[in-house]
All heavy atoms as an XYZ file, in Angstrom:
916
protein
N     -10.392     16.259    -10.326
C      -9.614     15.082    -10.020
C      -9.480     14.620     -8.696
O      -9.482     15.590     -7.714
C      -8.264     15.242    -10.657
C      -8.338     15.612    -12.179
S      -6.817     15.361    -12.939
C      -6.913     13.721    -13.379
N      -9.283     13.371     -8.377
C      -9.176     12.900     -7.030
C      -8.027     12.020     -6.826
O      -7.650     11.222     -7.686
C     -10.498     12.162     -6.517
C     -11.618     13.074     -6.410
C     -12.496     13.107     -7.434
C     -11.772     13.907     -5.331
C     -13.726     13.957     -7.394
C     -13.013     14.735     -5.206
C     -13.939     14.724     -6.308
O     -14.969     15.623     -6.165
N      -7.530     12.011     -5.563
C      -6.435     11.120     -5.151
C      -7.144     10.189     -4.093
O      -7.916     10.714     -3.283
C      -5.310     11.838     -4.641
C      -4.130     11.114     -4.090
C      -3.419     10.475     -5.188
C      -3.180     12.033     -3.375
N      -6.877      8.991     -4.199
C      -7.426      7.982     -3.227
C      -6.284      7.436     -2.290
O      -5.401      6.864     -2.767
C      -8.146      6.855     -3.991
C      -9.251      7.468     -4.779
C      -8.908      7.836     -6.083
C     -10.562      7.638     -4.372
C      -9.968      8.320     -6.922
C     -11.567      8.106     -5.158
C     -11.274      8.404     -6.435
O     -12.255      9.027     -7.210
N      -6.570      7.612     -1.029
C      -5.714      7.050      0.020
C      -6.480      5.899      0.620
O      -7.472      6.101      1.212
C      -5.302      8.103      0.977
C      -4.599      9.287      0.347
C      -4.462      7.490      2.118
C      -4.470     10.527      1.152
N      -5.900      4.701      0.601
C      -6.438      3.471      1.043
C      -5.704      2.991      2.251
O      -4.562      2.535      2.186
C      -6.493      2.406     -0.119
C      -7.272      1.218      0.382
C      -7.167      2.970     -1.317
N      -6.339      2.879      3.321
C      -5.871      2.339      4.583
C      -6.470      0.971      4.728
O      -7.655      0.678      4.515
C      -6.294      3.055      5.845
C      -5.946      4.581      5.838
C      -6.562      5.201      7.083
C      -4.491      4.789      5.651
N      -5.638     -0.034      5.086
C      -6.080     -1.405      5.086
C      -5.438     -2.231      6.240
O      -4.361     -1.933      6.778
C      -5.876     -2.178      3.747
O      -4.487     -2.165      3.454
N      -6.240     -3.279      6.677
C      -5.716     -4.266      7.524
C      -6.304     -5.567      6.956
O      -7.376     -5.825      6.988
C      -6.323     -3.969      8.950
C      -5.959     -5.145      9.967
C      -4.728     -5.244     10.336
C      -6.935     -6.089     10.366
C      -4.431     -6.312     11.222
C      -6.655     -7.025     11.119
C      -5.446     -7.278     11.640
O      -5.100     -8.286     12.528
N      -5.299     -6.430      6.639
C      -5.737     -7.616      5.966
C      -5.739     -8.851      6.941
O      -6.482     -9.854      6.739
C      -4.732     -8.095      4.972
O      -3.369     -8.298      5.532
C      -4.654     -7.062      3.724
N      -5.150     -8.778      8.116
C      -5.129     -9.803      9.084
C      -4.018    -10.841      8.823
O      -3.910    -11.759      9.568
N      -3.181    -10.497      7.892
C      -1.874    -11.318      7.680
C      -0.969    -11.187      8.829
O      -1.116    -10.238      9.672
C      -1.256    -10.904      6.411
O      -0.709     -9.590      6.585
N       0.023    -12.025      8.965
C       0.921    -12.020     10.007
C       1.620    -10.650     10.167
O       1.636     -9.984     11.246
C       1.940    -13.131     10.064
C       3.037    -13.233     11.140
C       2.314    -13.282     12.527
C       4.008    -14.283     11.027
N       2.323    -10.101      9.092
C       2.943     -8.864      9.107
C       1.986     -7.685      9.552
O       2.312     -6.822     10.289
C       3.529     -8.625      7.802
C       3.625    -10.056      7.111
C       2.505    -10.795      7.777
N       0.730     -7.791      9.094
C      -0.284     -6.730      9.414
C      -0.638     -6.848     10.848
O      -0.882     -5.810     11.608
C      -1.562     -6.692      8.517
O      -2.305     -7.872      8.772
N      -0.670     -8.020     11.362
C      -0.972     -8.139     12.872
C       0.118     -7.618     13.759
O      -0.122     -6.900     14.732
C      -1.264     -9.643     13.224
C      -2.440    -10.261     12.748
C      -2.672    -11.641     12.987
C      -3.855    -12.246     12.459
N      -4.013    -13.720     12.778
N       1.345     -7.808     13.293
C       2.489     -7.231     13.982
C       2.509     -5.884     13.929
O       2.691     -5.000     14.992
C       3.785     -7.902     13.349
C       3.944     -9.421     13.667
C       5.048     -7.176     14.012
C       5.010    -10.095     12.949
N       2.320     -5.254     12.816
C       2.242     -3.732     12.610
C       1.074     -3.083     13.487
O       1.251     -2.138     14.193
C       2.136     -3.369     11.084
C       3.351     -3.721     10.393
C       1.729     -1.839     11.007
C       3.295     -3.678      8.829
N      -0.040     -3.830     13.350
C      -1.201     -3.225     14.148
C      -0.942     -3.352     15.585
O      -1.279     -2.293     16.360
C      -2.463     -4.057     13.844
C      -3.693     -3.545     14.517
C      -4.919     -4.421     14.013
C      -6.180     -3.773     14.679
N      -7.398     -4.618     14.355
N      -0.321     -4.367     16.044
C      -0.063     -4.414     17.616
C       1.002     -3.412     17.932
O       0.849     -2.757     18.996
C       0.528     -5.855     17.902
C       0.684     -5.972     19.296
C       1.063     -7.359     19.761
N      -0.184     -8.080     19.870
C      -0.281     -9.240     20.344
N       0.730     -9.980     20.634
N      -1.439     -9.817     20.394
N       1.905     -3.219     17.094
C       3.101     -2.262     17.450
C       2.516     -0.761     17.464
O       2.964      0.092     18.293
C       4.240     -2.395     16.528
N       1.707     -0.442     16.471
C       1.307      0.928     16.209
C      -0.035      1.320     17.104
O      -0.362      2.297     17.426
C       0.886      1.303     14.867
O      -0.173      0.365     14.380
C       2.160      1.015     13.936
N      -0.771      0.105     17.440
C      -2.056      0.310     18.150
C      -2.994      1.018     17.408
O      -3.777      1.846     17.910
C      -1.786      0.971     19.643
C      -1.027      0.086     20.452
C      -0.957      0.677     21.837
N      -0.291     -0.167     22.804
C       1.023      0.010     23.196
N       1.635      1.129     22.733
N       1.647     -0.706     24.102
N      -2.910      0.940     16.063
C      -3.845      1.610     15.130
C      -4.757      0.529     14.424
O      -4.245     -0.607     14.240
C      -3.115      2.389     14.124
C      -2.264      3.497     14.754
C      -2.952      4.573     15.413
C      -2.093      5.678     16.048
N      -2.779      6.635     16.780
N      -5.881      0.954     13.874
C      -6.736     -0.067     13.363
C      -6.301     -0.532     11.924
O      -6.700     -1.537     11.438
C      -8.118      0.709     13.123
C      -7.781      2.141     13.194
C      -6.547      2.300     14.126
N      -5.355      0.209     11.351
C      -4.875     -0.178      9.970
C      -3.385     -0.382      9.987
O      -2.669      0.302     10.732
C      -5.192      0.865      8.847
C      -6.814      1.069      8.763
C      -7.422      2.091      9.519
C      -7.690      0.080      8.150
C      -8.848      2.337      9.352
C      -8.999      0.210      8.091
C      -9.603      1.293      8.719
O     -10.914      1.436      8.722
N      -2.865     -1.113      9.001
C      -1.451     -1.390      9.011
C      -0.771     -1.175      7.739
O       0.373     -1.291      7.499
C      -1.209     -3.039      9.363
N      -1.570     -0.780      6.723
C      -1.033     -0.645      5.376
C      -1.644      0.644      4.711
O      -2.806      0.910      4.922
C      -1.219     -1.863      4.551
C      -0.712     -1.822      3.221
N       0.614     -2.029      3.015
C      -1.253     -1.736      2.114
C       0.809     -2.062      1.625
N      -0.293     -1.915      1.000
N      -0.910      1.275      3.978
C      -1.438      2.404      3.197
C      -1.088      2.294      1.572
O       0.075      1.999      1.290
C      -0.855      3.735      3.703
C      -1.389      4.983      2.877
C      -1.109      3.958      5.103
N      -2.086      2.551      0.828
C      -1.856      2.560     -0.643
C      -2.381      3.956     -1.153
O      -3.153      4.537     -0.502
C      -2.616      1.449     -1.360
O      -2.341      0.161     -0.650
N      -1.921      4.328     -2.449
C      -2.410      5.531     -3.079
C      -2.765      5.211     -4.414
O      -2.142      4.264     -5.153
C      -1.104      6.580     -2.964
C      -1.677      7.905     -3.222
C       0.036      6.205     -3.694
C      -0.692      9.075     -3.063
N      -3.695      5.954     -4.916
C      -4.173      5.733     -6.223
C      -4.876      6.987     -6.704
O      -5.413      7.776     -6.084
C      -5.147      4.665     -6.275
O      -5.641      4.341     -7.641
N      -4.922      7.046     -8.187
C      -5.814      8.049     -8.774
C      -6.960      7.301     -9.537
O      -7.768      8.013    -10.295
C      -5.048      8.996     -9.693
C      -4.400      8.340    -10.876
O      -4.161      7.108    -10.852
O      -4.162      8.987    -11.915
N      -7.032      6.116     -9.387
C      -8.062      5.314    -10.015
C      -9.258      5.119     -9.113
O      -9.096      4.423     -8.021
C      -7.453      3.929    -10.402
C      -8.375      2.876    -10.965
O      -9.515      3.365    -11.384
O      -8.162      1.728    -10.955
N     -10.475      5.542     -9.376
C     -11.567      5.542     -8.537
C     -12.095      4.015     -8.284
O     -12.674      3.669     -7.375
C     -12.669      6.296     -9.228
C     -12.285      6.456    -10.583
C     -10.721      6.348    -10.602
N     -11.682      3.046     -9.197
C     -11.965      1.669     -9.065
C     -10.919      0.976     -8.185
O     -11.097     -0.242     -7.828
C     -12.084      0.881    -10.436
C     -13.283      1.557    -11.231
O     -14.384      1.809    -10.543
O     -13.164      1.672    -12.426
N      -9.889      1.551     -7.882
C      -8.695      1.082     -7.016
C      -8.097     -0.155     -7.610
O      -7.621     -0.970     -6.876
C      -9.165      0.863     -5.582
C      -9.762      2.064     -4.950
C     -10.266      1.707     -3.600
C      -8.753      3.225     -4.926
N      -8.150     -0.227     -9.044
C      -7.575     -1.468     -9.529
C      -6.108     -1.224     -9.869
O      -5.437     -2.117    -10.273
C      -8.195     -1.849    -10.965
O      -8.237     -0.669    -11.826
C      -9.750     -2.329    -10.649
N      -5.625     -0.081     -9.635
C      -4.133      0.241     -9.702
C      -3.774      1.169     -8.593
O      -4.129      2.396     -8.675
C      -3.816      0.881    -11.073
C      -2.222      1.179    -11.360
C      -1.534     -0.079    -11.189
C      -2.052      1.810    -12.698
N      -3.165      0.586     -7.618
C      -2.788      1.279     -6.378
C      -1.341      1.143     -6.234
O      -0.673      0.128     -6.751
C      -3.428      0.884     -5.081
C      -5.006      0.952     -5.260
S      -5.805      0.457     -3.753
C      -5.307     -1.309     -3.499
N      -0.660      1.976     -5.463
C       0.851      1.866     -5.204
C       1.136      1.877     -3.697
O       0.537      2.602     -3.011
C       1.581      2.933     -5.937
C       1.358      2.929     -7.519
C       0.273      3.705     -8.031
C       2.173      2.078     -8.232
C       0.217      3.714     -9.414
C       1.979      2.053     -9.648
C       1.006      2.872    -10.139
O       0.865      2.773    -11.581
N       2.141      1.113     -3.338
C       2.470      1.167     -1.943
C       3.763      0.469     -1.692
O       4.459     -0.041     -2.712
C       1.394      0.430     -1.003
O       1.455     -0.968     -1.303
N       4.202      0.348     -0.414
C       5.284     -0.508     -0.105
C       4.767     -1.674      0.615
O       3.915     -1.717      1.513
C       6.348      0.138      0.812
C       7.223      1.167      0.100
C       6.799      2.465     -0.080
C       8.456      0.652     -0.446
C       7.726      3.412     -0.684
C       9.359      1.501     -1.097
C       8.932      2.965     -1.201
N       4.985     -2.934     -0.091
C       4.462     -4.085      0.592
C       5.142     -5.287      0.029
O       6.211     -5.160     -0.679
N       4.570     -6.524      0.178
C       5.104     -7.742     -0.144
C       5.209     -7.925     -1.723
O       4.269     -7.559     -2.446
C       4.425     -8.927      0.535
C       3.039     -9.046      0.027
C       2.342    -10.224      0.570
N       2.146    -10.138      2.058
C       1.801    -11.151      2.765
N       1.593    -12.400      2.162
N       1.665    -11.073      3.989
N       6.336     -8.303     -2.204
C       6.548     -8.477     -3.716
C       5.886     -9.848     -4.122
O       5.382     -9.991     -5.357
C       7.959     -8.397     -4.027
C       8.501     -6.987     -3.890
C       9.566     -6.804     -4.960
C       9.911     -5.382     -4.764
N      10.094     -4.643     -6.046
N       5.742    -10.790     -3.264
C       5.187    -12.111     -3.559
C       4.103    -12.503     -2.632
O       4.296    -12.326     -1.301
C       6.363    -13.271     -3.491
C       7.484    -12.847     -4.508
C       8.639    -12.457     -3.915
C       7.347    -13.023     -5.786
C       9.699    -12.167     -4.711
C       8.484    -12.757     -6.602
C       9.639    -12.351     -6.044
N       2.960    -12.905     -3.152
C       1.761    -13.070     -2.304
C       2.066    -14.045     -1.085
O       1.653    -13.766     -0.047
C       0.778    -13.777     -3.126
C      -0.647    -14.019     -2.566
C      -1.230    -12.738     -1.917
C      -1.645    -14.600     -3.496
N       2.749    -15.127     -1.235
C       2.833    -16.258     -0.172
C       4.229    -16.020      0.466
O       4.626    -16.875      1.248
C       2.679    -17.572     -0.757
C       1.308    -17.845     -1.242
C       0.952    -17.687     -2.704
C       0.346    -17.882     -0.335
C      -0.367    -17.905     -3.011
C      -0.911    -18.170     -0.683
C      -1.322    -18.146     -2.046
O      -2.696    -18.269     -2.505
N       4.953    -14.923      0.270
C       6.270    -14.700      0.930
C       6.303    -13.278      1.448
O       6.778    -12.342      0.704
C       7.428    -15.031     -0.022
C       8.683    -14.999      0.736
C       9.046    -15.975      1.583
C       9.567    -14.100      0.495
C      10.361    -15.976      2.267
C      10.777    -13.966      1.021
C      11.265    -14.988      2.012
N       5.803    -13.034      2.606
C       5.700    -11.593      2.966
C       7.031    -10.834      3.427
O       7.053     -9.602      3.705
C       4.765    -11.741      4.273
C       4.953    -13.114      4.735
C       5.326    -13.943      3.588
N       8.078    -11.690      3.637
C       9.314    -10.986      4.122
C      10.170    -10.443      3.062
O      11.230    -10.006      3.393
C      10.126    -12.125      4.929
C       9.214    -12.798      5.905
C       8.909    -14.101      5.886
C       8.395    -12.281      6.945
N       7.954    -14.326      7.012
C       7.673    -13.105      7.541
C       8.380    -10.785      7.472
C       6.829    -12.790      8.649
C       7.489    -10.580      8.477
C       6.851    -11.544      9.147
N       9.746    -10.468      1.710
C      10.489     -9.791      0.747
C       9.612     -8.762      0.150
O       8.667     -8.990     -0.510
C      10.961    -10.657     -0.399
C      11.691    -10.024     -1.445
C      12.941     -9.509     -1.285
C      11.128    -10.042     -2.826
C      13.657     -8.835     -2.373
C      11.788     -9.316     -3.837
C      13.021     -8.864     -3.587
O      13.684     -8.254     -4.689
N       9.864     -7.465      0.528
C       9.012     -6.436      0.057
C       9.630     -5.320     -0.613
O      10.838     -5.235     -0.570
N       8.867     -4.331     -1.163
C       9.379     -3.095     -1.805
C       8.286     -2.376     -2.331
O       7.119     -2.550     -1.905
N       8.608     -1.460     -3.320
C       7.579     -0.683     -4.006
C       6.846     -1.445     -4.858
O       7.369     -2.234     -5.809
C       8.219      0.495     -4.650
C       7.216      1.590     -5.108
C       6.572      2.379     -4.244
C       6.822      1.646     -6.567
C       5.636      3.312     -4.614
C       5.962      2.517     -6.874
C       5.365      3.376     -6.021
N       5.381     -1.624     -4.779
C       4.671     -2.455     -5.628
C       3.405     -1.821     -6.175
O       2.982     -0.722     -5.728
C       4.191     -3.684     -4.709
C       3.373     -3.212     -3.566
C       5.400     -4.488     -4.208
C       2.572     -4.363     -2.864
N       2.747     -2.384     -7.161
C       1.370     -1.987     -7.574
C       0.503     -3.075     -7.063
O       0.839     -4.129     -6.796
C       1.385     -1.843     -9.038
O       1.594     -2.910     -9.637
N      -0.693     -2.559     -6.759
C      -1.808     -3.445     -6.123
C      -3.117     -3.269     -6.799
O      -3.285     -2.161     -7.468
C      -1.864     -3.108     -4.759
C      -0.710     -3.277     -3.779
C      -1.014     -2.742     -2.415
O      -1.284     -1.566     -2.198
O      -1.046     -3.670     -1.444
N      -4.005     -4.252     -6.621
C      -5.301     -4.230     -7.117
C      -6.352     -4.549     -5.993
O      -6.043     -5.618     -5.435
C      -5.393     -5.080     -8.319
C      -6.843     -5.215     -9.013
O      -7.925     -4.904     -8.318
N      -7.020     -5.516    -10.147
N      -7.306     -3.773     -5.691
C      -8.193     -3.994     -4.527
C      -8.905     -5.335     -4.731
O      -9.297     -5.928     -3.828
C      -9.157     -2.844     -4.453
C      -9.671     -2.834     -2.997
C     -10.177     -2.795     -5.409
C      -8.810     -2.394     -2.013
N      -8.961     -5.810     -6.036
C      -9.756     -7.096     -6.315
C      -8.764     -8.266     -6.473
O      -9.295     -9.388     -6.917
C     -10.595     -6.919     -7.509
C     -11.530     -5.717     -7.374
O     -12.296     -5.744     -6.380
N     -11.635     -4.849     -8.325
N      -7.505     -8.120     -6.243
C      -6.579     -9.313     -6.504
C      -5.607     -9.349     -5.397
O      -5.501     -8.554     -4.444
C      -5.921     -9.025     -7.819
C      -5.313    -10.267     -8.460
O      -5.650    -11.322     -7.954
O      -4.596    -10.098     -9.375
N      -4.656    -10.316     -5.481
C      -3.508    -10.484     -4.448
C      -3.993    -10.606     -3.134
O      -4.924    -11.490     -2.833
N      -3.343    -10.065     -2.108
C      -3.558    -10.207     -0.811
C      -4.938     -9.868     -0.444
O      -5.668    -10.330      0.469
C      -2.566     -9.502      0.062
C      -2.477     -9.931      1.469
C      -2.224    -11.333      1.674
C      -1.492     -8.977      2.202
N      -5.486     -8.780     -1.017
C      -6.837     -8.292     -0.849
C      -7.882     -9.401     -1.132
O      -8.934     -9.548     -0.431
C      -7.189     -6.963     -1.553
C      -6.422     -5.825     -1.057
C      -5.450     -5.276     -1.906
C      -6.694     -5.277      0.227
C      -4.790     -4.107     -1.404
C      -5.899     -4.185      0.695
C      -4.898     -3.621     -0.124
N      -7.719    -10.176     -2.216
C      -8.531    -11.097     -2.577
C      -8.434    -12.356     -1.583
O      -9.406    -13.034     -1.485
C      -8.305    -11.551     -4.017
C      -9.179    -12.688     -4.657
C      -8.756    -12.890     -6.076
C      -9.808    -13.947     -6.594
N      -9.397    -14.307     -8.161
N      -7.228    -12.661     -1.298
C      -6.926    -13.800     -0.409
C      -7.498    -13.553      0.957
O      -8.011    -14.476      1.495
C      -5.466    -14.048     -0.362
C      -5.055    -15.251      0.386
C      -3.634    -15.577      0.221
N      -3.110    -16.321      1.414
C      -2.133    -15.991      2.133
N      -1.379    -14.961      1.799
N      -1.797    -16.842      3.150
N      -7.430    -12.442      1.508
C      -7.865    -12.186      2.866
C      -9.195    -11.586      2.821
O      -9.242    -10.356      2.841
C      -6.815    -11.165      3.538
C      -5.342    -11.707      3.460
S      -5.175    -13.291      4.363
C      -4.914    -12.918      6.037
N     -10.234    -12.358      2.816
C     -11.491    -11.865      2.620
C     -12.184    -11.046      3.605
O     -13.043    -10.284      3.478
C     -12.513    -13.118      2.507
C     -12.132    -14.086      1.452
C     -12.738    -13.779      0.172
C     -12.524    -14.756     -0.935
N     -12.128    -14.388     -2.184
N     -11.390    -11.054      4.866
C     -12.088    -10.365      6.041
C     -11.255     -8.985      6.214
O     -11.270     -8.396      7.351
C     -12.076    -11.026      7.383
O     -10.663    -11.399      7.593
N     -10.613     -8.555      5.046
C      -9.829     -7.277      5.185
C     -10.731     -6.112      5.616
O     -11.815     -5.956      5.183
C      -9.094     -6.944      3.956
O      -8.158     -8.010      3.547
N     -10.085     -5.246      6.417
C     -10.916     -3.970      6.701
C     -10.240     -2.899      5.927
O      -8.988     -2.712      5.855
C     -10.689     -3.582      8.176
C     -11.438     -4.732      9.166
C     -11.196     -4.450     10.508
C     -11.939     -5.491     11.357
N     -11.710     -5.449     12.709
N     -10.885     -2.134      5.278
C     -10.430     -0.950      4.316
C     -11.138      0.344      4.461
O     -12.326      0.308      4.670
C     -10.561     -1.446      2.909
C      -9.881     -2.706      2.610
C     -10.085     -0.386      1.868
C      -9.998     -3.401      1.308
N     -10.393      1.363      4.585
C     -10.953      2.708      4.642
C     -10.476      3.469      3.414
O      -9.214      3.426      3.200
C     -10.653      3.403      5.914
N     -11.253      4.237      2.719
C     -10.863      4.882      1.542
C     -11.113      6.454      1.675
O     -12.244      6.709      2.028
C     -11.563      4.407      0.283
C     -11.061      5.136     -1.029
C     -11.297      2.962      0.033
N     -10.040      7.120      1.580
C     -10.211      8.608      1.703
C      -9.978      9.273      0.201
O      -9.139      8.911     -0.505
C      -9.171      9.169      2.649
C      -9.357      8.773      4.005
C      -8.908      7.561      4.493
C     -10.198      9.626      4.852
C      -9.202      7.198      5.850
C     -10.477      9.203      6.164
C      -9.913      8.046      6.681
O     -10.251      7.665      7.934
N     -10.886     10.093     -0.181
C     -10.834     10.687     -1.476
C     -10.458     12.248     -1.253
O     -11.204     12.931     -0.473
C     -12.199     10.616     -2.139
C     -12.196     11.076     -3.592
C     -13.492     10.912     -4.242
N     -14.516     11.809     -3.698
C     -15.717     12.174     -4.241
N     -16.025     11.437     -5.370
N     -16.445     13.024     -3.769
N      -9.498     12.633     -1.890
C      -8.966     14.031     -1.720
C      -9.027     14.728     -3.100
O      -8.332     14.177     -4.029
C      -7.453     13.928     -1.149
C      -6.987     15.380     -0.951
C      -7.421     13.196      0.117
N      -9.500     15.925     -3.169
C      -9.636     16.627     -4.378
C      -8.220     17.230     -4.565
O      -7.683     17.851     -3.714
C     -10.588     17.708     -4.320
C     -10.932     18.327     -5.638
C     -12.180     19.298     -5.536
C     -12.405     19.817     -6.919
N     -13.524     19.417     -7.517
N      -7.681     16.994     -5.827
C      -6.436     17.472     -6.154
C      -6.408     18.081     -7.563
O      -7.341     17.788     -8.361
C      -5.382     16.399     -6.061
C      -5.092     15.983     -4.638
C      -5.723     15.231     -7.012
N      -5.418     18.802     -7.994
C      -5.307     19.420     -9.341
C      -4.570     18.489    -10.306
O      -4.038     17.526     -9.879
C      -4.519     20.772     -9.239
O      -3.165     20.398     -8.984
N      -4.745     18.830    -11.425
C      -4.046     17.952    -12.574
C      -2.445     17.979    -12.273
O      -1.872     16.940    -12.508
C      -4.356     18.499    -13.955
C      -5.644     18.063    -14.495
C      -5.738     18.415    -15.997
C      -6.860     17.809    -16.627
N      -7.041     18.125    -18.078
N      -2.022     19.077    -11.949
C      -0.538     19.185    -11.698
C      -0.144     18.299    -10.482
O       0.884     17.712    -10.477
C      -0.166     20.688    -11.382
C      -0.176     21.514    -12.755
O      -0.066     20.941    -13.785
O      -0.152     22.789    -12.490
N      -1.051     18.274     -9.449
C      -0.652     17.381     -8.349
C      -0.693     15.918     -8.716
O       0.206     15.088     -8.341
C      -1.717     17.654     -7.115
C      -1.353     19.004     -6.582
C      -2.413     19.388     -5.600
O      -3.635     19.271     -5.906
O      -2.056     19.996     -4.536
N      -1.608     15.520     -9.642
C      -1.725     14.161    -10.141
C      -0.458     13.917    -10.808
O       0.193     12.802    -10.781
C      -2.979     13.975    -10.905
C      -4.266     13.888     -9.984
C      -2.834     12.570    -11.740
C      -4.327     12.658     -9.065
N      -0.069     14.709    -11.733
C       1.108     14.697    -12.606
C       2.357     14.477    -11.671
O       3.196     13.613    -11.988
C       1.266     15.935    -13.507
C       2.392     15.833    -14.486
C       2.284     17.105    -15.359
C       3.490     16.988    -16.252
N       3.620     18.254    -17.119
N       2.382     15.363    -10.576
C       3.527     15.156     -9.755
C       3.605     13.818     -8.993
O       4.733     13.138     -8.906
N       2.391     13.334     -8.548
C       2.300     12.015     -8.025
C       2.803     10.922     -8.981
O       3.667      9.998     -8.606
C       0.859     11.716     -7.558
C       0.736     10.319     -6.904
S      -0.978      9.708     -6.891
C      -1.158      9.130     -8.586
N       2.276     10.937    -10.213
C       2.713     10.024    -11.196
C       4.171     10.057    -11.454
O       4.859      9.004    -11.709
C       1.858     10.138    -12.475
C       0.428      9.668    -12.288
C      -0.474      9.739    -13.510
C      -1.707      9.298    -13.352
N      -2.417      9.168    -14.576
N       4.713     11.191    -11.477
C       6.221     11.308    -11.650
C       6.894     10.675    -10.474
O       7.917     10.040    -10.790
C       6.640     12.770    -11.713
O       7.996     13.012    -11.829
N       6.536     10.875     -9.249
C       7.144     10.229     -8.134
C       7.045      8.743     -8.146
O       7.959      7.955     -7.979
C       6.541     10.745     -6.784
C       7.064     12.182     -6.463
C       8.542     12.279     -6.279
O       9.185     11.491     -5.589
O       9.201     13.045     -6.980
N       5.893      8.279     -8.530
C       5.540      6.769     -8.674
C       6.547      6.210     -9.707
O       7.045      5.155     -9.560
C       4.019      6.493     -8.990
C       3.254      6.724     -7.717
C       3.882      5.140     -9.547
C       1.855      6.784     -7.792
N       6.635      6.903    -10.856
C       7.508      6.450    -11.877
C       8.936      6.402    -11.414
O       9.645      5.435    -11.766
C       7.310      7.458    -13.121
C       8.118      6.785    -14.384
O       7.953      5.649    -14.595
N       8.912      7.604    -15.086
N       9.446      7.363    -10.686
C      10.735      7.350    -10.055
C      10.976      6.103     -9.220
O      11.859      5.465     -9.199
C      10.974      8.564     -9.410
C      12.481      8.733     -8.869
C      12.623     10.157     -8.219
N      11.815     10.437     -7.045
C      12.253     10.245     -5.703
N      13.406      9.565     -5.532
N      11.497     10.444     -4.776
N      10.020      5.836     -8.400
C      10.089      4.576     -7.404
C       9.986      3.360     -8.130
O      10.653      2.350     -7.802
C       8.926      4.685     -6.373
C       9.191      5.459     -5.264
C       8.748      6.945     -5.224
C       9.835      5.067     -4.044
C       8.931      7.654     -4.138
C      10.083      5.867     -3.010
C       9.559      7.113     -3.031
N       9.149      3.333     -9.276
C       8.908      2.018    -10.060
C      10.159      1.601    -10.881
O      10.272      0.464    -11.188
C       7.777      2.248    -11.026
O       6.579      2.589    -10.198
N      10.990      2.608    -11.163
C      12.129      2.357    -12.087
C      13.376      1.854    -11.345
O      14.482      1.993    -11.830
C      12.316      3.478    -12.979
C      11.330      3.578    -14.044
O      10.783      2.563    -14.558
N      10.890      4.838    -14.373
N      13.277      1.422    -10.153
C      14.507      0.844     -9.278
C      14.114     -0.229     -8.482
O      12.944     -0.213     -7.957
C      15.057      2.071     -8.614
O      16.273      1.423     -7.982
C      14.223      2.618     -7.597
N      14.982     -1.056     -8.124
C      14.804     -2.143     -7.238
C      15.550     -1.641     -5.883
O      15.715     -2.489     -4.962
C      15.401     -3.440     -7.596
C      14.494     -4.176     -8.630
O      13.370     -3.889     -8.563
O      14.992     -4.785     -9.491
N      15.882     -0.395     -5.813
C      16.661      0.028     -4.631
C      15.848      0.361     -3.410
O      16.217      0.705     -2.476
N      14.578      0.199     -3.576
C      13.612      0.400     -2.447
C      13.095     -0.913     -1.982
O      12.746     -1.795     -2.680
C      12.396      1.313     -2.957
C      12.790      2.711     -3.379
C      12.858      2.869     -4.727
C      13.155      3.620     -2.422
C      13.271      4.143     -5.184
C      13.603      4.851     -2.964
C      13.546      5.139     -4.265
O      14.032      6.357     -4.808
N      13.181     -1.111     -0.588
C      12.725     -2.360     -0.110
C      12.095     -1.988      1.299
O      12.308     -1.061      1.835
C      13.842     -3.292      0.113
C      14.999     -2.793      0.938
C      15.025     -3.036      2.271
C      15.985     -2.043      0.423
C      16.093     -2.673      3.159
C      17.004     -1.559      1.227
C      17.090     -1.851      2.500
N      11.285     -3.007      1.729
C      10.655     -2.929      3.103
C      11.756     -3.307      4.196
O      12.111     -4.461      4.142
C       9.448     -3.661      3.155
C       8.507     -3.237      4.291
C       7.582     -2.228      4.040
C       8.618     -3.762      5.520
C       6.710     -1.723      5.108
C       7.844     -3.292      6.553
C       6.853     -2.318      6.308
O       6.044     -1.967      7.268
N      12.015     -2.437      5.083
C      12.967     -2.723      6.084
C      12.307     -3.089      7.364
O      11.993     -2.451      8.226
C      13.728     -1.384      6.382
C      14.944     -1.575      7.369
O      15.229     -2.652      7.668
O      15.443     -0.590      7.733
N      12.138     -4.510      7.509
C      11.540     -5.047      8.623
C      12.400     -4.864      9.964
O      11.823     -4.576     10.977
C      11.299     -6.567      8.409
C      10.125     -6.804      7.653
C      10.363     -7.172      6.183
C       8.851     -6.670      8.085
C       9.156     -7.392      5.441
C       7.679     -6.958      7.254
C       7.950     -7.292      5.831
O       6.868     -7.506      5.077
N      13.695     -4.970      9.772
C      14.637     -4.767     10.917
C      14.451     -3.296     11.466
O      14.460     -3.251     12.696
C      16.065     -5.067     10.548
C      16.336     -6.625     10.444
C      17.747     -6.859     10.388
C      18.168     -6.973      8.867
N      19.522     -7.279      8.765
N      14.435     -2.356     10.617
C      14.263     -1.001     10.945
C      12.877     -0.627     11.643
O      12.788      0.017     12.561
N      11.861     -1.362     11.109
C      10.490     -1.230     11.618
C      10.435     -1.771     13.155
O       9.869     -1.225     13.942
C       9.509     -1.835     10.724
N      10.998     -2.930     13.235
C      11.111     -3.556     14.523
C      11.766     -2.596     15.490
O      11.468     -2.391     16.757
C      11.681     -4.975     14.467
C      12.034     -5.509     16.013
C      10.686     -5.875     13.840
N      12.905     -2.008     15.068
C      13.678     -1.180     15.951
C      12.947      0.096     16.244
O      13.354      0.839     17.298
N      11.907      0.646     15.585
C      11.128      1.689     15.894
C      10.407      1.497     17.148
O       9.903      2.270     17.805
C      10.280      2.084     14.687
C      10.882      2.499     13.456
S      11.696      3.970     13.400
C      10.326      5.070     13.603
């Protein structure tokens, strides 16, 4: 079994700000156990055209911001993991998914 870590840079305004602040080539990280990357999880924008309201989200590499920003740069890392590790990951994702208590803290990010 594999876990996929997806690093991305879409070129959106928030990603440009993050890239400039970190001086790294990528601004976003997603995680998945789906080799097609049609179901990934991360912290990001909840609405496609409103980047300032974010939280824990599910993503699809073929839809949403990835589809809109055609020149996105993406790196995919595949890590071999056990069934128990996938089960643990899914348990954590389920815990995050069942609450609106998680949000993207832009003010905190700027303060860093």
